[in-house]
C-alpha positions, 0 to 999 in steps of 0.5 A: 413307138409313134416314130416307126408309123402314124398314132391312131386315137380310136374313140368307141361309144361305151367303155367296155367297146373300147376294151372288146376291140382292143383285146381283138385287135391286139390280140391280147398281146402287148396291150397296155392300159393307162387311166385317162381323165375319167376313171371309167373312161381308160385308154388302151395302147397297142400296135396294129397295121392298116393297110400296110401302114404301121400304128400306134393305136390309143383307144378310149371311148366315151359314154353315149352322147357327149353333148347335150342341146339345150337353150341358152341359159336366159330361157333355161329355167321354166319362169323366165319366158313365154313357153311359146318363146321356146319355138325360136328361142337360141339353142347350143350343143355343149358337154355337160359338166359330169362329161368334162373330163372325157372331154378332157381326155380327147383333147389331149390325146387328140393333139398327138395323134395324126388319125382320128378312127370312130368306133361309135355304134353304126346308126344314126344315133352313133353317127351323131356322137361320132361328129360330137366327138369330131368336134371336140378333137378337131378343136384341139387338132385341126389337121386330124384325118377322119375315118370311121370303122363300121361294124355289126358285132364284137366279133374278131372277123367283123372288127379287123375287116371294119379296121382294114375298110375304114370309111367317111362318116355319114354327115346326114345321119348326124343331121337328121339326129340334130333335126330330131333332138332340136325338134323334140327339145322345143316341142317338148319344153314348151308343151311341158311348161305350159301343161305343167304350169297351167294345172299343176297347182290347179288341180290336187294331182299329188296322190297320183305321182306318189307325191313326186315332183309334178312334171306333166311332161308332154313328148311328140312321141310320148303323146302319141303313143299314150294316145294309142292307149287312151284310144283302144280304152275308150273303144272298150268304154264305148262298146255295148254288147250285143245278143247274137245267135248261131247255129252249130253242127257237129257229127260223130262217125266211126272215124271221128268227129266233125264240127261244122260252123254255120256260114252266116256267123252269127245273126243279131236278130233272134226272130230270124235266127229261130225261123232258119233254126227251125227249118233246118230242123224240120229238114236235118239231113245234111248233104255234102256239097264239096271236099277240097283237100289242098297242101298248106305251108306255114312260113318261118319268121323274117330275120329279126328286127329290134321291133320284132325282138321287143314284140316277140320277148314280151308276147313269149316271156313277158319282158317289157320292151326296155328290158328286153333292150337292156339285156340285148345290148349286154349280150351284144356287149359280150359279143354274143349277138349282132347289134340289136338296133336294127330296123333290117329283117333281110340279110345281105348276100355277103353274109356268111349264113352258114357259118352261123349255123356251124356255130351252133352245131355243139349246143345240145338243144339246137345243136342237131337241128343246126346239123341237119340243116347243114346236111344237104341231103336233109333238104332242110336249109332254104334262104330267109325270105326278106321283110322289105326293110333295110337301113343300111346300117346293120343286118338282122340281130342273129348269134354271133358266139355259141354259147351253152349258157354263161356263168353271169347270165340271168335266166333272161339273157339265157332266154333272149338269146335262145330266142335270137338262136332258134329264131336264126335257125327257123329263118334259113329253114324250109316252112311246115307242110300241111295238108288241110281238108275242108268239108262244106255241107247244105242243111235245109239251104244253109251252108256249114263247114268244117276244116282238118289239117294235118301237119306232113312236115314240121320242119322250122316248128321243130326249132321253133317252139314259140309257134304252133300250128294247130288243127285236127283230123275230120272224118272222111267225107264225099260230095253228095253223101248224105248224113243226120248232124249228131247235134244241130243247136241254136246257141246264144252270144254276146260281143266282147270289146276288144283287149286292152293293148299288149306291149306288142300291140303298142309296139305293132301301133307305133311301128305302123303309124311311124312313132319313134324309131327302133331305138327309141320305142321302148323309151316312149313306152317307159316314160308313159309309166313313169310319168303315171300317164299309164299303167301296165299289169301282169298281162303286159296290158296298158291302162290309161291312168286318169292323168293320161286320160285327162290330158289325151281328153282336154286335146281331143276336145280342143279338135286338135289332134295332138294325141293322133300320131298323124303329124309325129309320122310326117315328122319321121318321114321327113327326119328319114328324108334328111339322112337320105340326104333328100331334104335338109335339115333347116328345111325339116326344122322350119316346117316341123316347128312352124306347124307345131307353134301354130298347134301351140298357140291354139292349145294355149288359146283353148286351155280351157278345154284341158281344164275342164277335162282335168276338172272330170277327174280331179279335185280343184286345188287352192294353192298359190301358183294356180296357172289357172289364176295366174295365166302367163303369157301376159307379159308386161315387161323384162323383169328389171331386178333379175334381168332374165324373166319376163314380169306378167299381169297376174292375179294373187290367190286374193284375186287381186292384180299385180304384175309380178316377175315369172322367176319368182320365188328366185326373183321377188319383183313385184308392181302392185296394182290398186285393189279397185281394179276390176278388170285389166288386160295388157295391150300391144301399146307400149310406153314411150317414156319408161325404159328399158322397153318395151313397157306394154300399157294395160287396159284397167277397169275400177270398180266405180264405188271404190274410187273417188268420183273424178277418176275415170272407170276405164284407164289405158296406164303404165306400170313403168313409173310414169303413170300419175293416176295409177300412182295416185289410185294406188294411194288412195285405194291400196292394193288389197282386197275388201275381204280376208284372204280366201273367204269362204261363204257368207260372212257377216257385215263388219259391225259399225264400231271403230274396230280395225278393217280385216281388209286391206285396201281403204275401202270396203263394199257395203258388205264383206262379199268376196271378189267372186263372179256375181252370178256364183256368190251368194248375197250377204244381205238377201242369201239369194244368187245372181247379184252382188251384196253391194247390188242387192235389191234389198239394201237399195229399197231400204236406202231409199225408205230411209231418212237422213240422218236416222234409223232404219226401222226394220234393221236399226241400221243409219242410213242417209242420203246425199244433200246434195243429189238425195241420192241413198249414200253408201256405208264404207269402211276406211282403211288409211293408217288414221282412220282404219275401221272407222265408218263413213258415208259417201255419195255414189254418184260421180258428180257429188262429192258428199262425205260424213263419217257414221259416228259423227250422225250420232252427234249431230254433225252434218256431211261434207260436200266438195265442190269439184271443179272442172280443172281437178278432173285428171282429163285423159289425153291422147299420146304418141302412144295411142293411150288414154293416160297422161303420161309424167314424169314419175311420182316426183313429175311436175305435171300431176293434177293440182285440182282438189278431190275426196279421199276414201276418208273425206279429207280434202287433197289437192295436187301431190299432197300426202294422203295421210298429213297433207305435206305436198312434199312427199306420197302418203306411202313414205310419209314419216307420220304414217301409222302414228 
């Protein structure tokens, strides 16, 4: 068969569309079906003639998008990089694993074809999918001729016309979708990772999300949609009811009752209202000052667009926008309505509107009305008014096939089909005609008016029961006629807040501000519900959850209106410009991403606002991984173990600093820092010795009382392995805190026994106070706040009054003074392997090296004082990197200090000696005698 013509590969967007088009083109004659690589995407074969050219038609399908846009593997894991890097990280399009069989089918069939005809949906998204199909097929057969079929309904007339009038695919449409995908991916991924890692472990949110995995997603369309909901909720919360008063008047006569409304409406000043009312009571005679009679028209709706379909289905049937689009898609695939995703509300002059009406003449409910429309004598027909929107892709939604109701239809299918038909019949009908009478009267100088209406011709209202034109007749009045009102009352009232947004209201807000497209708006609304950012009640009205309100509140407090529609509206206009060819994809990407990266960096800088807002609604959590404690972004180097993620400076749950891999728990690479570190900040300086680089230097500040006196409390160090000072302090001080993990509240000081200390580091402070903010912590000695336990004035006074050696007269505890300078000494607890738990006194002055074991005081042994030579102090030096720390050659380097200093156990150590056994050939962490 291929020999007598060309072989054409046709590709539709869904299997059902491929089947429908194949049935129409083949007229169910000679249609053959075979399986492809994917069991869901079969291949239909038949013969057809395109403009006189015999063709062997092969018809298959994809299932929506064939490719996915994603980051390169290095950036795909959440902890693999700084979220800010995602604004410029490499991205690529590829076929996911679950669609590889579809790809293989296209490749195999394309190799034996000469033409490729694209039958994807005729909107921007469909055009983008079309180019994905083109990429796969032309890679297998570069000689393919590419054609595009444009259609709006799965009916014979449309399909045959489309295949005989093939066009070129629209690259501008595809580029606009590519721009949207990349912008949404980069913005969504960066903000979602940032706020999820920041808050999901910092607060107890599990109960809100029913225990599901928490993802605090941010979408550039989703968040402004949430903003509409929250803003209306805030308006309601901020509303303060105010009392007002109004004067109401009615007049009953033999012809009926007329109700007159006060011209002022209402007044908030009660006294003023009472004065006016009393004037009216004193002179109650009403005089008719004006009578107006005029014809009024009520126009039918514009042709039906996607947004209007969703709004009306929500208003009339309480159907969600997501469900509405699902049902509409099924009606379209069945050939009953035109393509349901369209922004157009204006019929082309080429559309045969009469033919559409003719198909509906046999319906038992609206068939008679359709016949009247086609009767020239009835004068009911009127060409539809356009709404001014045209997406140049599809006509307004209209019926394409008659149905009195299919057996497989649900109630929603019947209602939506009926809405589409009745809406179409209404928009080609004349407007309703009414006679409206307005009567104005004067009572003591105050004006009142009454309006009555009678419908003269219902016209489109006969077929469109969803709308009404209320009104009532009023008695006839003449100018200068006078009467005494039947009732004249001063009635109180109270202002009410606006209602919560309904789904129709929310769609209107999104449409007005340009948030999303007709094909995506319902997805953004559904995302709010799926992410527990908002709830929807039985009346289809939205209320923000605590989680949704907290997120919007946090961004609002920053001053950046990331929850407002303005930024996204600009992006939407830019993407429309791409689809029209007036802007390039690269230009729009560059502008949008630069703007949003600046917003992201600013949001991260002000993340405390988000945390404060969340704290209003949620209880703080103490789970490991709290981003509030473990701030990412402080990148030190690339992880040398997994070689995928960054190593960042953070704190563990005990408050101790560490440099850990962001790939945790898959990668557990970590560099533990000395437990004596009180502050640490990553600088922009890099190490010149450690590889692979860059390895950023860290500015450390140590607690002075926890390091030997010959070390500086400030140190610019490297965690790459070359820093001798950092290595020595880690050996001396250990890596743990001075308190058991997660200590709570005041605890008693450790007793003066030889029991093992519970702290993991080599030293403990005078009291076992937890490492908390001194302004918040409670001193363990005096039970006051504002200072830490080791700075307690009561302890300082007691030490100064004590004599050495001896007992404190009030507490009974031993107190000593330095034998060199006479200053009071601090009691500490050793945590080395040989002396763990043993108490000792040491001088607080850096000029003295006094040390004595507490148990030696009872034996009468004095303390030892070691004189420090100038050469023993590790002197900071300026290197090429601008840092202060010396650059050695690792643990076994030869440039370490040869001086002598005192360890936490009081033993002198010289040079690179082991701090456990004194052997200079190794360090204490690998000492064979350690723990013996």
